[in-house]
Residue, then its C-alpha position, 0 to 999 in steps of 0.5 A: m392813204e391810198i396811192t392811185a394810178s393818176m398819182v404814179k403816172e403824175l409823179r412819173d411824168k415829172t421825173n421819168a422814175g420807173m412805175m414801181d420806184c414811183k409807187k414807193a416813194l409815194n407810199e413813203t410819203n403819204g402821197d405828197i408829190e413834191k416830197a416823193i420827188v425829193y425822195l427819188r433824188e435822195k434814193g438816186l431813183l431819178k432818172a432824168a432831171k429834164k422831160s424834154g422826151r415827154i413835151a408834146a406841145e408843138g409851135l414856134t418861139t421868137a425873140l425881137v429886139s427894138d431898132d434902138e436895141k434897148k428893148g427885147v421880147v420873146i414869144e411863144v405860139n403854141s400849135e398841135t403839130d410840127f407841121v403847123a409850126k413849119n407853115d408860112e402863114f403860122r411863122s407870119f403870126v407869130e412874127e406880126t404877135a411878136k412885134a405887136v408885144l414889141d410895140n405896144d408892151p401888154k400886161d398879160i396874154e388878155a391884153l395882148k389878145a386885145i392888140v389892134l393889128k395893122d389890118g383892123k383886126t384884134v390878135q385874137e380874131v387873127l388867131t381865131e381865122k388862121i385856126a379855121t383856116i389851117g385847121e388845127n387848134m393854137s394858141l398864144r402861150r406866153f411873152a416876156s420883155v427886157k429893157v436897159d437905159k445904158g447897154l443893149v439886148v441881144n437875141y438869138i433864135h435856135g433850130g428855127g424857132k424852137i428855142s428863142v433868147l434875150v440877153a440883156l447887158e448894161s454897158e457903156g462900152d463899144k456897142e459892136a463888141l456888146k453884140v458880139l458878146g451879147k451873141d456868145l451868150a445867148m447861144q450859151v443860154a440856148a445850149m446850156n439853159p442855165k437856171y441863174i445869172s450867178i450864184e449869188d442870185v440862188d436863193e436859200e431855199f433852194l440851197a437848203q433843199e440842196r444840201e439836204i438832198l446831197t446829204a441824204q444821197a451820200l448817206n445812202e451811199g455809205k459814206p461815212q459821217n464825218v466826210v459828209a459834209k464836205m463832200v455835200e459841199g463839194r457836189l453843190n459847188k459842182e452843180l452851181k457851176e453848171i446851173c449858174l450863167l456866169e459859172q458855167a464853162f464856156v461853150k465856145d472854150a471849155d477852158m474858160t468860164v462865162k465870167k471870165v469871157i465877160s471880164d476879158t471883153a470888158k477890159k477890152i472895150g475899157s468898160d465894165i459889163k454887167v448881165a442885167d437879164v437873161i430870158r430863154f424859151e424853150t417851145g413846149e417846154g413843161i406841157e406833157k404829152k396826152s398818154e390816152n388810157f395810161a393811167d389804166e396801163v399803170a394800173k394793169q401793170m401794178g395791180l392797183 
């Protein structure tokens, strides 16, 4: 299969690996992007798991909680530049839109756009006006919500709206103590960005793929076959402690795990505490920068 410059660009955008490494990975996997990513990981060539340095979209996230603290919503609205994201008019629109989500429970973005705001105009109509007034394209990207019957939802907004988090706690214990715990957990989520709440939430497909990748890495490092299996499980357990919220070291006291902090709080208030849900939005995550003529640049350097 012919490996094109655009294919190399796509893989490089996803992995930050070198261009020649990306080309080799694509050659080895017959142009399959996902298999090429696995190949780069197995060979230890993946230079960065996070792509935050390549994120281009600006804008704001925000998180709101209902008066009874049983429901929370988080939303992201994008703009072209950070300058607009700091504009009071834009920030007010984001807050008003988040309140519309909280009050109306729209099922999707299209339903959100159709909600009528207090001035009699729909969210979409107001957005269109903002685009014309501010002179920059803006878009409603996503929203999510969470509810609890017993317990509460806590929100946390970091960096003036760069990151917004909701943490839903189920418990019949003291609400003030739950608020303190919830705020600590929300800050933990903002800082450490866990993929799962607990190890039990990790799907078997993910575990199988990680074992396969870690096995290939160990063998490529020249480790003897008879110790590879034990080594793989050790590395996998270390990885799970990093990506599962309850297993993470607590950011305010690294000698404790999040699970222990929750357990200690539960004992103090005399009631079980369950982390029912966690939602974290970061402005622009997963949106790549536009790099004009990058494919031409790659082609030139690689002789494609």
